[in-house]
A tleap script that builds the chain and sets N, CA, C and O, in Angstrom:
source leaprc.protein.ff14SB
mol = sequence {
  NMET LYS LYS VAL TRP MET PHE LEU LEU SER
  VAL PRO VAL ILE VAL SER CYS SER VAL ASN
  LYS GLU LYS ASP GLY VAL ARG VAL GLY LYS
  TRP ARG TYR GLN THR LYS LYS ASP ARG ALA
  GLU GLY ALA LEU ILE LYS GLY ARG TYR ASP
  LYS MET GLY ASN GLU LYS GLY ILE TRP LEU
  TYR TYR ASP GLY HIE LYS ARG VAL ARG LYS
  GLU VAL TYR HIE LYS ASP TYR CYS ILE ASN
  TYR LEU PHE TYR GLU ASN GLY ASN ILE SER
  GLU PHE GLY LEU SER LYS GLN ARG THR ASP
  ASP LYS MET ILE VAL TRP ASP LYS LYS GLY
  LYS TRP PHE LEU PHE ASP GLU GLN GLY THR
  LEU VAL LYS ILE ILE SER CTYR
}
set mol.1.N position { 0.823 -1.199 0.000 }
set mol.1.CA position { 0.000 0.000 0.000 }
set mol.1.C position { 0.868 1.264 0.000 }
set mol.1.O position { 0.552 2.256 -0.657 }
set mol.2.N position { 1.959 1.199 0.747 }
set mol.2.CA position { 2.849 2.358 0.830 }
set mol.2.C position { 3.437 2.688 -0.546 }
set mol.2.O position { 3.589 3.860 -0.891 }
set mol.3.N position { 3.768 1.652 -1.334 }
set mol.3.CA position { 4.320 1.870 -2.666 }
set mol.3.C position { 3.294 2.518 -3.588 }
set mol.3.O position { 3.644 3.357 -4.418 }
set mol.4.N position { 2.033 2.132 -3.443 }
set mol.4.CA position { 0.971 2.719 -4.269 }
set mol.4.C position { 0.838 4.203 -3.974 }
set mol.4.O position { 0.724 5.006 -4.899 }
set mol.5.N position { 0.850 4.582 -2.696 }
set mol.5.CA position { 0.753 6.000 -2.322 }
set mol.5.C position { 1.938 6.796 -2.857 }
set mol.5.O position { 1.766 7.907 -3.359 }
set mol.6.N position { 3.135 6.232 -2.752 }
set mol.6.CA position { 4.324 6.934 -3.261 }
set mol.6.C position { 4.219 7.144 -4.763 }
set mol.6.O position { 4.577 8.209 -5.266 }
set mol.7.N position { 3.737 6.147 -5.477 }
set mol.7.CA position { 3.559 6.276 -6.918 }
set mol.7.C position { 2.530 7.348 -7.243 }
set mol.7.O position { 2.773 8.198 -8.100 }
set mol.8.N position { 1.383 7.319 -6.568 }
set mol.8.CA position { 0.323 8.298 -6.833 }
set mol.8.C position { 0.764 9.718 -6.503 }
set mol.8.O position { 0.375 10.661 -7.192 }
set mol.9.N position { 1.562 9.879 -5.470 }
set mol.9.CA position { 2.055 11.208 -5.114 }
set mol.9.C position { 3.110 11.705 -6.096 }
set mol.9.O position { 3.233 12.915 -6.290 }
set mol.10.N position { 3.869 10.816 -6.717 }
set mol.10.CA position { 4.937 11.241 -7.623 }
set mol.10.C position { 4.421 11.574 -9.023 }
set mol.10.O position { 5.076 12.327 -9.742 }
set mol.11.N position { 3.280 11.043 -9.428 }
set mol.11.CA position { 2.750 11.286 -10.777 }
set mol.11.C position { 2.510 12.769 -11.037 }
set mol.11.O position { 2.957 13.257 -12.075 }
set mol.12.N position { 1.820 13.535 -10.147 }
set mol.12.CA position { 1.625 14.970 -10.435 }
set mol.12.C position { 2.936 15.735 -10.539 }
set mol.12.O position { 3.037 16.671 -11.331 }
set mol.13.N position { 3.939 15.357 -9.759 }
set mol.13.CA position { 5.231 16.040 -9.815 }
set mol.13.C position { 5.888 15.806 -11.165 }
set mol.13.O position { 6.416 16.742 -11.766 }
set mol.14.N position { 5.864 14.582 -11.646 }
set mol.14.CA position { 6.476 14.269 -12.936 }
set mol.14.C position { 5.749 14.993 -14.062 }
set mol.14.O position { 6.395 15.539 -14.957 }
set mol.15.N position { 4.436 15.007 -14.035 }
set mol.15.CA position { 3.639 15.655 -15.074 }
set mol.15.C position { 3.856 17.158 -15.059 }
set mol.15.O position { 3.956 17.768 -16.124 }
set mol.16.N position { 3.931 17.775 -13.884 }
set mol.16.CA position { 4.043 19.228 -13.803 }
set mol.16.C position { 5.440 19.733 -14.120 }
set mol.16.O position { 5.614 20.934 -14.323 }
set mol.17.N position { 6.429 18.874 -14.170 }
set mol.17.CA position { 7.800 19.299 -14.406 }
set mol.17.C position { 8.210 19.220 -15.872 }
set mol.17.O position { 9.383 19.420 -16.186 }
set mol.18.N position { 7.286 18.938 -16.769 }
set mol.18.CA position { 7.664 18.817 -18.174 }
set mol.18.C position { 8.093 20.170 -18.726 }
set mol.18.O position { 7.623 21.218 -18.282 }
set mol.19.N position { 8.992 20.128 -19.697 }
set mol.19.CA position { 9.515 21.353 -20.305 }
set mol.19.C position { 9.210 21.362 -21.790 }
set mol.19.O position { 8.839 20.340 -22.366 }
set mol.20.N position { 9.371 22.528 -22.405 }
set mol.20.CA position { 9.196 22.735 -23.837 }
set mol.20.C position { 7.804 22.304 -24.311 }
set mol.20.O position { 7.661 21.501 -25.232 }
set mol.21.N position { 6.792 22.859 -23.658 }
set mol.21.CA position { 5.408 22.554 -24.014 }
set mol.21.C position { 4.840 23.648 -24.912 }
set mol.21.O position { 5.213 24.817 -24.811 }
set mol.22.N position { 3.941 23.244 -25.779 }
set mol.22.CA position { 3.180 24.190 -26.597 }
set mol.22.C position { 1.704 23.911 -26.396 }
set mol.22.O position { 1.279 22.763 -26.268 }
set mol.23.N position { 0.932 24.988 -26.371 }
set mol.23.CA position { -0.516 24.860 -26.272 }
set mol.23.C position { -1.115 25.703 -27.390 }
set mol.23.O position { -0.942 26.922 -27.419 }
set mol.24.N position { -1.816 25.054 -28.303 }
set mol.24.CA position { -2.391 25.724 -29.466 }
set mol.24.C position { -1.327 26.482 -30.260 }
set mol.24.O position { -1.581 27.580 -30.755 }
set mol.25.N position { -0.135 25.892 -30.380 }
set mol.25.CA position { 0.946 26.481 -31.157 }
set mol.25.C position { 1.709 27.591 -30.446 }
set mol.25.O position { 2.552 28.247 -31.058 }
set mol.26.N position { 1.425 27.812 -29.155 }
set mol.26.CA position { 2.083 28.867 -28.375 }
set mol.26.C position { 2.964 28.221 -27.310 }
set mol.26.O position { 2.526 27.312 -26.604 }
set mol.27.N position { 4.199 28.688 -27.196 }
set mol.27.CA position { 5.096 28.177 -26.162 }
set mol.27.C position { 4.587 28.613 -24.792 }
set mol.27.O position { 4.277 29.785 -24.577 }
set mol.28.N position { 4.505 27.654 -23.867 }
set mol.28.CA position { 4.033 27.948 -22.511 }
set mol.28.C position { 4.896 27.191 -21.508 }
set mol.28.O position { 5.501 26.168 -21.830 }
set mol.29.N position { 4.940 27.717 -20.282 }
set mol.29.CA position { 5.647 27.039 -19.200 }
set mol.29.C position { 7.153 27.084 -19.342 }
set mol.29.O position { 7.707 27.938 -20.035 }
set mol.30.N position { 7.812 26.135 -18.664 }
set mol.30.CA position { 9.276 26.087 -18.651 }
set mol.30.C position { 9.811 25.652 -20.011 }
set mol.30.O position { 9.280 24.745 -20.652 }
set mol.31.N position { 10.886 26.333 -20.432 }
set mol.31.CA position { 11.551 25.972 -21.685 }
set mol.31.C position { 13.037 25.893 -21.444 }
set mol.31.O position { 13.595 26.580 -20.589 }
set mol.32.N position { 13.661 25.031 -22.228 }
set mol.32.CA position { 15.102 24.819 -22.138 }
set mol.32.C position { 15.610 24.585 -23.552 }
set mol.32.O position { 15.174 23.655 -24.230 }
set mol.33.N position { 16.533 25.434 -23.993 }
set mol.33.CA position { 17.138 25.311 -25.317 }
set mol.33.C position { 18.605 24.931 -25.127 }
set mol.33.O position { 19.274 25.451 -24.234 }
set mol.34.N position { 19.097 24.031 -25.962 }
set mol.34.CA position { 20.504 23.662 -25.882 }
set mol.34.C position { 21.034 23.419 -27.281 }
set mol.34.O position { 20.350 22.820 -28.112 }
set mol.35.N position { 22.261 23.884 -27.551 }
set mol.35.CA position { 22.844 23.677 -28.873 }
set mol.35.C position { 23.107 22.199 -29.099 }
set mol.35.O position { 23.267 21.429 -28.151 }
set mol.36.N position { 23.148 21.820 -30.349 }
set mol.36.CA position { 23.333 20.416 -30.692 }
set mol.36.C position { 24.797 20.043 -30.879 }
set mol.36.O position { 25.138 18.860 -30.898 }
set mol.37.N position { 25.672 21.050 -31.018 }
set mol.37.CA position { 27.065 20.725 -31.339 }
set mol.37.C position { 27.740 19.910 -30.237 }
set mol.37.O position { 28.504 18.992 -30.533 }
set mol.38.N position { 27.473 20.228 -28.993 }
set mol.38.CA position { 28.082 19.487 -27.889 }
set mol.38.C position { 27.218 19.711 -26.662 }
set mol.38.O position { 27.369 20.725 -25.981 }
set mol.39.N position { 26.344 18.816 -26.375 }
set mol.39.CA position { 25.381 19.011 -25.282 }
set mol.39.C position { 26.049 19.174 -23.924 }
set mol.39.O position { 25.471 19.789 -23.028 }
set mol.40.N position { 27.241 18.643 -23.753 }
set mol.40.CA position { 27.910 18.775 -22.461 }
set mol.40.C position { 28.452 20.183 -22.261 }
set mol.40.O position { 28.437 20.692 -21.140 }
set mol.41.N position { 28.926 20.815 -23.313 }
set mol.41.CA position { 29.559 22.126 -23.182 }
set mol.41.C position { 28.898 23.203 -24.032 }
set mol.41.O position { 29.405 24.324 -24.083 }
set mol.42.N position { 27.800 22.911 -24.693 }
set mol.42.CA position { 27.170 23.869 -25.589 }
set mol.42.C position { 26.426 24.959 -24.856 }
set mol.42.O position { 26.385 24.992 -23.626 }
set mol.43.N position { 25.836 25.852 -25.632 }
set mol.43.CA position { 25.063 26.947 -25.067 }
set mol.43.C position { 23.740 26.405 -24.530 }
set mol.43.O position { 23.143 25.501 -25.115 }
set mol.44.N position { 23.293 26.972 -23.408 }
set mol.44.CA position { 22.057 26.550 -22.773 }
set mol.44.C position { 21.263 27.789 -22.390 }
set mol.44.O position { 21.815 28.745 -21.845 }
set mol.45.N position { 19.973 27.770 -22.676 }
set mol.45.CA position { 19.073 28.864 -22.316 }
set mol.45.C position { 17.908 28.265 -21.547 }
set mol.45.O position { 17.270 27.323 -22.015 }
set mol.46.N position { 17.625 28.814 -20.354 }
set mol.46.CA position { 16.518 28.316 -19.534 }
set mol.46.C position { 15.608 29.473 -19.165 }
set mol.46.O position { 16.073 30.550 -18.792 }
set mol.47.N position { 14.300 29.240 -19.274 }
set mol.47.CA position { 13.351 30.276 -18.899 }
set mol.47.C position { 11.935 29.755 -18.930 }
set mol.47.O position { 11.702 28.547 -18.991 }
set mol.48.N position { 10.990 30.679 -18.888 }
set mol.48.CA position { 9.582 30.324 -18.803 }
set mol.48.C position { 8.762 31.296 -19.647 }
set mol.48.O position { 9.062 32.488 -19.719 }
set mol.49.N position { 7.717 30.758 -20.286 }
set mol.49.CA position { 6.771 31.568 -21.047 }
set mol.49.C position { 5.442 31.623 -20.306 }
set mol.49.O position { 5.066 30.671 -19.621 }
set mol.50.N position { 4.727 32.747 -20.447 }
set mol.50.CA position { 3.379 32.831 -19.887 }
set mol.50.C position { 2.392 32.189 -20.857 }
set mol.50.O position { 2.799 31.669 -21.896 }
set mol.51.N position { 1.111 32.218 -20.533 }
set mol.51.CA position { 0.121 31.535 -21.375 }
set mol.51.C position { -0.102 32.214 -22.722 }
set mol.51.O position { -0.740 31.642 -23.605 }
set mol.52.N position { 0.423 33.437 -22.888 }
set mol.52.CA position { 0.328 34.128 -24.175 }
set mol.52.C position { 1.582 33.920 -25.032 }
set mol.52.O position { 1.648 34.398 -26.164 }
set mol.53.N position { 2.574 33.206 -24.490 }
set mol.53.CA position { 3.797 32.944 -25.235 }
set mol.53.C position { 4.865 34.000 -25.057 }
set mol.53.O position { 5.821 34.043 -25.833 }
set mol.54.N position { 4.729 34.863 -24.045 }
set mol.54.CA position { 5.726 35.896 -23.765 }
set mol.54.C position { 6.675 35.418 -22.670 }
set mol.54.O position { 6.270 34.701 -21.755 }
set mol.55.N position { 7.947 35.823 -22.774 }
set mol.55.CA position { 8.897 35.479 -21.734 }
set mol.55.C position { 8.429 36.080 -20.413 }
set mol.55.O position { 7.877 37.180 -20.381 }
set mol.56.N position { 8.656 35.346 -19.323 }
set mol.56.CA position { 8.328 35.886 -18.014 }
set mol.56.C position { 9.331 35.373 -16.996 }
set mol.56.O position { 9.953 34.327 -17.185 }
set mol.57.N position { 9.475 36.120 -15.920 }
set mol.57.CA position { 10.392 35.692 -14.870 }
set mol.57.C position { 11.844 35.779 -15.284 }
set mol.57.O position { 12.234 36.655 -16.055 }
set mol.58.N position { 12.639 34.863 -14.763 }
set mol.58.CA position { 14.087 34.888 -14.966 }
set mol.58.C position { 14.487 33.939 -16.095 }
set mol.58.O position { 14.099 32.771 -16.111 }
set mol.59.N position { 15.273 34.467 -17.039 }
set mol.59.CA position { 15.858 33.664 -18.118 }
set mol.59.C position { 17.364 33.676 -17.920 }
set mol.59.O position { 17.956 34.731 -17.692 }
set mol.60.N position { 17.984 32.507 -18.006 }
set mol.60.CA position { 19.426 32.374 -17.822 }
set mol.60.C position { 20.061 31.807 -19.085 }
set mol.60.O position { 19.526 30.889 -19.707 }
set mol.61.N position { 21.212 32.367 -19.456 }
set mol.61.CA position { 21.951 31.959 -20.652 }
set mol.61.C position { 23.338 31.499 -20.222 }
set mol.61.O position { 24.036 32.202 -19.491 }
set mol.62.N position { 23.729 30.322 -20.678 }
set mol.62.CA position { 25.031 29.759 -20.330 }
set mol.62.C position { 25.800 29.418 -21.593 }
set mol.62.O position { 25.218 29.041 -22.610 }
set mol.63.N position { 27.120 29.555 -21.513 }
set mol.63.CA position { 28.021 29.073 -22.551 }
set mol.63.C position { 28.926 28.071 -21.856 }
set mol.63.O position { 29.839 28.451 -21.122 }
set mol.64.N position { 28.672 26.792 -22.089 }
set mol.64.CA position { 29.352 25.775 -21.289 }
set mol.64.C position { 28.796 25.839 -19.873 }
set mol.64.O position { 27.583 25.761 -19.677 }
set mol.65.N position { 29.667 25.979 -18.894 }
set mol.65.CA position { 29.224 26.058 -17.497 }
set mol.65.C position { 29.211 27.490 -16.980 }
set mol.65.O position { 28.956 27.714 -15.797 }
set mol.66.N position { 29.480 28.456 -17.843 }
set mol.66.CA position { 29.558 29.850 -17.407 }
set mol.66.C position { 28.299 30.612 -17.792 }
set mol.66.O position { 27.840 30.546 -18.932 }
set mol.67.N position { 27.750 31.337 -16.822 }
set mol.67.CA position { 26.583 32.177 -17.101 }
set mol.67.C position { 27.061 33.406 -17.863 }
set mol.67.O position { 27.999 34.079 -17.436 }
set mol.68.N position { 26.417 33.699 -18.991 }
set mol.68.CA position { 26.817 34.842 -19.801 }
set mol.68.C position { 25.751 35.938 -19.810 }
set mol.68.O position { 26.045 37.083 -20.154 }
set mol.69.N position { 24.514 35.595 -19.435 }
set mol.69.CA position { 23.441 36.584 -19.475 }
set mol.69.C position { 22.320 36.161 -18.533 }
set mol.69.O position { 22.062 34.974 -18.332 }
set mol.70.N position { 21.666 37.162 -17.966 }
set mol.70.CA position { 20.479 36.937 -17.143 }
set mol.70.C position { 19.475 38.018 -17.509 }
set mol.70.O position { 19.812 39.201 -17.566 }
set mol.71.N position { 18.228 37.597 -17.758 }
set mol.71.CA position { 17.164 38.545 -18.078 }
set mol.71.C position { 16.019 38.320 -17.101 }
set mol.71.O position { 15.584 37.189 -16.886 }
set mol.72.N position { 15.536 39.414 -16.512 }
set mol.72.CA position { 14.411 39.334 -15.578 }
set mol.72.C position { 13.250 40.092 -16.220 }
set mol.72.O position { 13.254 41.321 -16.298 }
set mol.73.N position { 12.254 39.324 -16.678 }
set mol.73.CA position { 11.128 39.897 -17.414 }
set mol.73.C position { 10.001 40.325 -16.491 }
set mol.73.O position { 9.638 39.626 -15.545 }
set mol.74.N position { 9.460 41.498 -16.799 }
set mol.74.CA position { 8.252 42.021 -16.174 }
set mol.74.C position { 7.272 42.261 -17.320 }
set mol.74.O position { 7.562 41.854 -18.445 }
set mol.75.N position { 6.150 42.890 -17.091 }
set mol.75.CA position { 5.127 43.009 -18.140 }
set mol.75.C position { 5.667 43.576 -19.445 }
set mol.75.O position { 5.619 42.893 -20.468 }
set mol.76.N position { 6.175 44.789 -19.443 }
set mol.76.CA position { 6.633 45.390 -20.697 }
set mol.76.C position { 8.083 45.861 -20.640 }
set mol.76.O position { 8.526 46.618 -21.503 }
set mol.77.N position { 8.816 45.417 -19.632 }
set mol.77.CA position { 10.236 45.745 -19.568 }
set mol.77.C position { 11.016 44.563 -19.025 }
set mol.77.O position { 10.456 43.626 -18.455 }
set mol.78.N position { 12.320 44.634 -19.215 }
set mol.78.CA position { 13.206 43.548 -18.816 }
set mol.78.C position { 14.481 44.153 -18.236 }
set mol.78.O position { 15.004 45.136 -18.761 }
set mol.79.N position { 14.971 43.567 -17.159 }
set mol.79.CA position { 16.263 43.956 -16.592 }
set mol.79.C position { 17.294 42.970 -17.132 }
set mol.79.O position { 17.146 41.758 -16.973 }
set mol.80.N position { 18.335 43.493 -17.770 }
set mol.80.CA position { 19.338 42.670 -18.442 }
set mol.80.C position { 20.677 42.747 -17.718 }
set mol.80.O position { 21.136 43.829 -17.351 }
set mol.81.N position { 21.295 41.591 -17.518 }
set mol.81.CA position { 22.633 41.496 -16.932 }
set mol.81.C position { 23.497 40.696 -17.894 }
set mol.81.O position { 23.116 39.599 -18.301 }
set mol.82.N position { 24.660 41.234 -18.264 }
set mol.82.CA position { 25.622 40.505 -19.084 }
set mol.82.C position { 26.870 40.286 -18.250 }
set mol.82.O position { 27.243 41.147 -17.453 }
set mol.83.N position { 27.520 39.138 -18.427 }
set mol.83.CA position { 28.627 38.756 -17.563 }
set mol.83.C position { 29.897 38.479 -18.340 }
set mol.83.O position { 29.861 38.012 -19.478 }
set mol.84.N position { 31.050 38.782 -17.688 }
set mol.84.CA position { 32.351 38.385 -18.208 }
set mol.84.C position { 32.566 36.900 -17.909 }
set mol.84.O position { 31.806 36.297 -17.151 }
set mol.85.N position { 33.605 36.318 -18.507 }
set mol.85.CA position { 33.921 34.915 -18.246 }
set mol.85.C position { 34.254 34.661 -16.782 }
set mol.85.O position { 34.034 33.556 -16.285 }
set mol.86.N position { 34.786 35.675 -16.076 }
set mol.86.CA position { 35.135 35.495 -14.668 }
set mol.86.C position { 33.913 35.586 -13.745 }
set mol.86.O position { 34.047 35.435 -12.530 }
set mol.87.N position { 32.727 35.832 -14.309 }
set mol.87.CA position { 31.504 35.888 -13.515 }
set mol.87.C position { 31.070 37.282 -13.118 }
set mol.87.O position { 29.938 37.465 -12.669 }
set mol.88.N position { 31.942 38.278 -13.271 }
set mol.88.CA position { 31.574 39.654 -12.931 }
set mol.88.C position { 30.640 40.233 -13.990 }
set mol.88.O position { 30.673 39.836 -15.154 }
set mol.89.N position { 29.812 41.175 -13.563 }
set mol.89.CA position { 28.878 41.829 -14.487 }
set mol.89.C position { 29.651 42.731 -15.440 }
set mol.89.O position { 30.485 43.529 -15.012 }
set mol.90.N position { 29.370 42.599 -16.742 }
set mol.90.CA position { 29.992 43.489 -17.723 }
set mol.90.C position { 29.096 44.698 -17.981 }
set mol.90.O position { 29.592 45.806 -18.180 }
set mol.91.N position { 27.765 44.487 -17.977 }
set mol.91.CA position { 26.829 45.601 -18.126 }
set mol.91.C position { 25.449 45.183 -17.662 }
set mol.91.O position { 25.103 44.002 -17.662 }
set mol.92.N position { 24.664 46.184 -17.265 }
set mol.92.CA position { 23.263 45.911 -16.987 }
set mol.92.C position { 22.440 47.156 -17.220 }
set mol.92.O position { 22.933 48.282 -17.152 }
set mol.93.N position { 21.151 46.919 -17.500 }
set mol.93.CA position { 20.228 48.013 -17.749 }
set mol.93.C position { 18.866 47.473 -18.139 }
set mol.93.O position { 18.637 46.264 -18.142 }
set mol.94.N position { 17.960 48.396 -18.470 }
set mol.94.CA position { 16.589 48.033 -18.825 }
set mol.94.C position { 16.398 47.979 -20.329 }
set mol.94.O position { 17.065 48.688 -21.083 }
set mol.95.N position { 15.484 47.135 -20.748 }
set mol.95.CA position { 15.009 47.163 -22.122 }
set mol.95.C position { 13.485 47.181 -22.069 }
set mol.95.O position { 12.875 46.598 -21.172 }
set mol.96.N position { 12.884 47.858 -23.037 }
set mol.96.CA position { 11.423 47.972 -23.099 }
set mol.96.C position { 10.913 47.286 -24.338 }
set mol.96.O position { 11.575 47.246 -25.375 }
set mol.97.N position { 9.718 46.746 -24.206 }
set mol.97.CA position { 9.094 45.999 -25.289 }
set mol.97.C position { 8.283 46.919 -26.184 }
set mol.97.O position { 7.594 47.825 -25.714 }
set mol.98.N position { 8.380 46.666 -27.495 }
set mol.98.CA position { 7.523 47.348 -28.461 }
set mol.98.C position { 7.216 46.374 -29.585 }
set mol.98.O position { 7.925 45.385 -29.769 }
set mol.99.N position { 6.163 46.652 -30.331 }
set mol.99.CA position { 5.780 45.796 -31.448 }
set mol.99.C position { 6.136 46.500 -32.753 }
set mol.99.O position { 5.786 47.663 -32.957 }
set mol.100.N position { 6.830 45.789 -33.627 }
set mol.100.CA position { 7.260 46.321 -34.912 }
set mol.100.C position { 6.867 45.321 -35.994 }
set mol.100.O position { 7.447 44.239 -36.080 }
set mol.101.N position { 5.875 45.681 -36.825 }
set mol.101.CA position { 5.384 44.788 -37.884 }
set mol.101.C position { 5.006 43.408 -37.342 }
set mol.101.O position { 5.454 42.387 -37.863 }
set mol.102.N position { 4.191 43.387 -36.308 }
set mol.102.CA position { 3.685 42.161 -35.680 }
set mol.102.C position { 4.775 41.334 -35.015 }
set mol.102.O position { 4.570 40.152 -34.741 }
set mol.103.N position { 5.925 41.931 -34.752 }
set mol.103.CA position { 7.023 41.237 -34.110 }
set mol.103.C position { 7.396 41.999 -32.837 }
set mol.103.O position { 7.447 43.228 -32.850 }
set mol.104.N position { 7.653 41.294 -31.752 }
set mol.104.CA position { 8.042 41.945 -30.507 }
set mol.104.C position { 9.537 42.254 -30.558 }
set mol.104.O position { 10.351 41.383 -30.866 }
set mol.105.N position { 9.885 43.495 -30.254 }
set mol.105.CA position { 11.267 43.954 -30.259 }
set mol.105.C position { 11.572 44.539 -28.885 }
set mol.105.O position { 10.736 45.224 -28.296 }
set mol.106.N position { 12.777 44.267 -28.376 }
set mol.106.CA position { 13.212 44.821 -27.092 }
set mol.106.C position { 14.298 45.863 -27.358 }
set mol.106.O position { 15.334 45.543 -27.942 }
set mol.107.N position { 14.067 47.116 -26.932 }
set mol.107.CA position { 15.024 48.203 -27.108 }
set mol.107.C position { 15.633 48.579 -25.764 }
set mol.107.O position { 14.946 48.599 -24.742 }
set mol.108.N position { 16.938 48.877 -25.775 }
set mol.108.CA position { 17.578 49.377 -24.556 }
set mol.108.C position { 16.974 50.734 -24.211 }
set mol.108.O position { 16.767 51.571 -25.089 }
set mol.109.N position { 16.694 50.945 -22.920 }
set mol.109.CA position { 16.111 52.204 -22.459 }
set mol.109.C position { 16.791 52.655 -21.177 }
set mol.109.O position { 17.337 51.849 -20.424 }
set mol.110.N position { 16.743 53.956 -20.949 }
set mol.110.CA position { 17.280 54.492 -19.699 }
set mol.110.C position { 18.786 54.389 -19.636 }
set mol.110.O position { 19.467 54.397 -20.662 }
set mol.111.N position { 19.303 54.293 -18.412 }
set mol.111.CA position { 20.747 54.227 -18.197 }
set mol.111.C position { 21.220 52.779 -18.185 }
set mol.111.O position { 20.634 51.915 -17.532 }
set mol.112.N position { 22.297 52.542 -18.926 }
set mol.112.CA position { 22.969 51.245 -18.915 }
set mol.112.C position { 24.334 51.438 -18.276 }
set mol.112.O position { 25.042 52.397 -18.586 }
set mol.113.N position { 24.700 50.536 -17.396 }
set mol.113.CA position { 25.928 50.634 -16.624 }
set mol.113.C position { 26.920 49.611 -17.149 }
set mol.113.O position { 26.617 48.419 -17.217 }
set mol.114.N position { 28.118 50.083 -17.525 }
set mol.114.CA position { 29.167 49.219 -18.065 }
set mol.114.C position { 30.317 49.133 -17.074 }
set mol.114.O position { 30.727 50.141 -16.499 }
set mol.115.N position { 30.838 47.918 -16.874 }
set mol.115.CA position { 31.872 47.651 -15.886 }
set mol.115.C position { 33.082 47.001 -16.549 }
set mol.115.O position { 32.961 46.378 -17.605 }
set mol.116.N position { 34.255 47.150 -15.921 }
set mol.116.CA position { 35.422 46.413 -16.397 }
set mol.116.C position { 35.403 45.020 -15.767 }
set mol.116.O position { 34.508 44.708 -14.981 }
set mol.117.N position { 36.391 44.176 -16.108 }
set mol.117.CA position { 36.382 42.791 -15.643 }
set mol.117.C position { 36.574 42.652 -14.138 }
set mol.117.O position { 36.269 41.600 -13.576 }
set mol.118.N position { 37.078 43.703 -13.468 }
set mol.118.CA position { 37.230 43.654 -12.026 }
set mol.118.C position { 35.965 44.122 -11.303 }
set mol.118.O position { 35.892 44.047 -10.077 }
set mol.119.N position { 34.969 44.605 -12.054 }
set mol.119.CA position { 33.707 45.022 -11.442 }
set mol.119.C position { 33.617 46.515 -11.179 }
set mol.119.O position { 32.692 46.960 -10.499 }
set mol.120.N position { 34.547 47.295 -11.696 }
set mol.120.CA position { 34.536 48.741 -11.502 }
set mol.120.C position { 33.698 49.390 -12.592 }
set mol.120.O position { 33.855 49.086 -13.775 }
set mol.121.N position { 32.803 50.292 -12.181 }
set mol.121.CA position { 31.965 51.011 -13.135 }
set mol.121.C position { 32.858 51.908 -13.995 }
set mol.121.O position { 33.623 52.718 -13.471 }
set mol.122.N position { 32.755 51.759 -15.315 }
set mol.122.CA position { 33.603 52.557 -16.209 }
set mol.122.C position { 32.799 53.526 -17.067 }
set mol.122.O position { 33.345 54.516 -17.553 }
set mol.123.N position { 31.499 53.255 -17.260 }
set mol.123.CA position { 30.738 54.114 -18.146 }
set mol.123.C position { 29.257 53.950 -17.892 }
set mol.123.O position { 28.793 52.869 -17.529 }
set mol.124.N position { 28.511 55.037 -18.084 }
set mol.124.CA position { 27.060 55.004 -18.047 }
set mol.124.C position { 26.567 55.558 -19.369 }
set mol.124.O position { 26.936 56.666 -19.758 }
set mol.125.N position { 25.734 54.795 -20.063 }
set mol.125.CA position { 25.194 55.213 -21.347 }
set mol.125.C position { 23.688 55.367 -21.201 }
set mol.125.O position { 23.018 54.508 -20.628 }
set mol.126.N position { 23.157 56.485 -21.731 }
set mol.126.CA position { 21.699 56.707 -21.706 }
set mol.126.C position { 21.106 56.425 -23.077 }
set mol.126.O position { 21.647 56.841 -24.101 }
set mol.127.N position { 19.986 55.714 -23.080 }
set mol.127.CA position { 19.284 55.397 -24.327 }
set mol.127.C position { 17.927 56.050 -24.331 }
set mol.127.O position { 17.175 55.906 -25.295 }
savepdb mol mol.pdb
quit
């Protein structure tokens, strides 16, 4: 009986953890993209789509085992972080969403902060 309960409790967890789902041709839920050239060391992108197919929450980009980018999505803007190979932030700033010929485009907006590899602020650019 104990084994039956464990099985029944694990089924919803397995079903709810699926990735790369589409509903009516729209990407929804957790997604994971990985290059085919070398799955062990290739580029990896992890994130989540809302029910309308828009990015939401935190998206992480890796090249091998190193994080190269982080995007934090909100309704119509995104906070972007780019990283050096040593893990320090190279730049960060906001981007805003707009629609151009039925395509969603993200433009840099406001102040963007650029850093050297040691983490020292070297420049601020306004968009």
